[in-house]
Structure formats: structure tokens, C-alpha cells
N, C-alpha and C positions, 0 to 999 in steps of 0.2 A: 352337098345334097344328102339327105338322109335316105338310106336304102335299107330295105328289110327283105332278107332272103326268103322268108316264108311267103310274103306277098308276091315277090317276083316269080317264085316257082308256081304258086297257086294260079296267078293270073295267066301264066303261060299255058295252063291246062284248061282254062275257061272255054267251054264249048266243045271240048274233046268228047267224042262219042265212040262207043264200042258196042260189042255184042250185049245188048240189053241195058246199057247205061249211058248217061250223059252227065258231064261235069258242069256244074254251075259254081263259079267262084265269086266270092264277095269279100271285101275288106272290112274288118271290124276296127273301131277306134281302140287304141291302147289306153282305155280309160275304164277304171272300175265302175261297175253299174251300167254305164252306157253301152259297153261292149255286149253285155248279156241281154240288154233290152233290144238291141239291133238283131242279135242272134235269135232270140225267141220269136221276134216278128218274122224273120226269114224262115224259120222252121215252120211256123204257122202258114206262111204264104206258099212256100215251095213244097211242103209235105214230102220230104225226101225219104228214101228207103235207107240210105246210109248218109251219115254226116261226119266229116273229118275236119277237125280244127287243126290248124298248122301255125306254129309260132317259132320265133327265133330263140335259140339258147346259146348265146355267145359264150365261148369257152369249152363247149362240148365238141368232141372230135367226131362223134357219130350221129347219124340220124337216130333219134330216140323215140321209140314207139311207147307211149306212156300207158301204164297199167291202171293207175288210180288217181282220182281227183279228190282233194280233201276240202272240207267246208270251212276254209279260213282264208282271209286276206291278211297278209302280214308283210307289208312292203318296206324294203330297206331303202328304196328310192321313190321319187315322185313319179306318178304316171303322167301321161300327156295332158291330163286335165288338172295337173298340179295337186293331185290327191295322194295321200300316203296313209291308207288305213293300217292300223296295227291291231292284231288279234280280234278281228271283226268277222263274224260268220258271213258267208256269202248268201246263204238262205237261212234266215232265223228259224230255228226248229227243224231244219232239214237234216237228213242223215249225215253222219260224220264223214262219209266218203261214198263215192260211186266208183265202180270198176268199169273200164272200157268194155264195150260189148263187141268190139271188132276182134278178128282172129289175130291177136298181136304177135304171137310167135310165128304164124304162117307169113305174116307181113315181113317180119325180120328175116325169115329164111329166104323169101323172094328177093329182098333187097340184097342180101349177101350173095345170092346166086347171080346177081347182076354185077358182082364185084364191088359193091358198096360197103362202107363201114356202117353197120347198124346194130342196134341192140334194144332190148326191152329196158325201159327205165321205170324205177319204182317211185320216182318223185317228179312231179311237174312244177315243183317249187311252191311259192306262196304269193307270186306276183300276178300280173294280169293273165298270163297263160293258164295257170291253174284256175283262176277265176272263170275264164272262158270254158275250160274243160268241165268244171263242175256245173257251170250254167248250162252248158250243152246237155250234159247227162240229166240234169234236172228238167230241162225243157222237153226232152224226148220221152220222159217216163210215161208209160201207158200208150205210146204211139207205135210201138213195134219198129222203131228206128234203131239200127245198129250205129253206134257212134264211138268216137274216141279222139285222141289228140296225138299229133306227131310234132316233135321238136326238131328243128334243123340247125346245123352249125352256121357260124358266120360265113360270108363269102370272102374269098381272098382279099378283095379290095377293102373290106372292113377290117380284116385281121392285120393289115399292114401297120396300123397304128398301135398294135398290141403285140410286141415281140414275143414269140413262143406260143401264141394263142392259135389253136387249130382252126382250120377252115375247110370248106368244101366248095367245089365249082358248082355254079348254078345248074349246069346241064346234069350233073350227078344228082343233085337234089330233085330236079324234075323227074329224072329216071327213077329215083326212089319212090316218088309219089305215084308214078305210073305203075311201078311194081306193087305198091300197096293196093292200088285199085284192082290190079289183076288178082292178087291174093284174096281179096274180099270177094270178087266175082267167082273165083274158083271154089271158095268155101260155101257158095250158094246163097250169099246174102243179097 
């Protein structure tokens, strides 16, 4: 069975409510183009104040809070729709990049205060995660929505097949996302 730690963690938080917030989780297809269509429709329908996209980054040891999304799809492997775009802009004529509008360093501080391995990342890659991050930032322009992207490591059960590859327990990833939500709320977003 295929498992994705990002989806497992996000769906565990679906419906979680706190002081002034409620989490709505949704799964996007790991398909160029289609992922951003589903995402843009969700932004229009839900009209969130904050939007956090979460994706798997196998091989990373830490929860990575992404700083910047770039306007390029450059896939070294096929997506789930069997597409492999190379050097293709995500949004023709769009800005070269968007910066996250979340308090990325406060999020990392909160995750570390919880005993988790976390850091700011300067690259979301050029596969579907960056595609979604850029698509998210493009979709929220002019809406007053704070948004960004968080990469999470493999789960231990995934890393078993890859000797030496780091992983993180699902409970830790969930706790990290809870910490991110708390840091965002504390920043007044």
C-alpha cells in the first residue's frame, strides 16, 4: 500500500479546532496542473485566512518550512498522471517566485521547542510540491490569505526500504503541524 506522511498527518488534524481557528484538510492529486486546479477551487470555496500545503520530502531528516516557491516545473520522474514536464513555467508570465507569507521562523522555533527536528528550507524542489506551493501563492494573491508550504520526512515504515534514509514518526509530524498552527495563531494571523 502506498502511504504519504503528509496526507496521514494532515487528515489526522481535519476538524481540529482551537481558539479562533478550525482545520479543514483536503488531499490534492500528485499531478501537475490538476493539483493546482483542485487547490484553487478549494481556496475559492473555503475562503481561508491561512492555507498551509504539506508534502512529503523523502530523504530529508527535518520538517522543512519552505521559504520560496519558484515558477518552474522540472520533473526528474513521472507524476501520478504520468506527466514529466521539463523547464515549463507553472504560470505563464507569472512572477519568478513567491515567498511564503507565514511566520516561517516562528514556526520552526515552535517545532524545535517541541523537541522536533525542523528548519527553514530555501528550496521546495521543482516537482509537484513546488508546483502546489507556487499555485497556492498564486491563488491567494489579493485575498489577504497567509500561506506557505511545509515538507515532512518519510515515515519509518517507508524508510525501511532505503537504508540510511532519515524518517520521522507520524505522531511527531502531527505535533509539528500543531506547533505550526499555534505559531501562526500567536503571530496574529
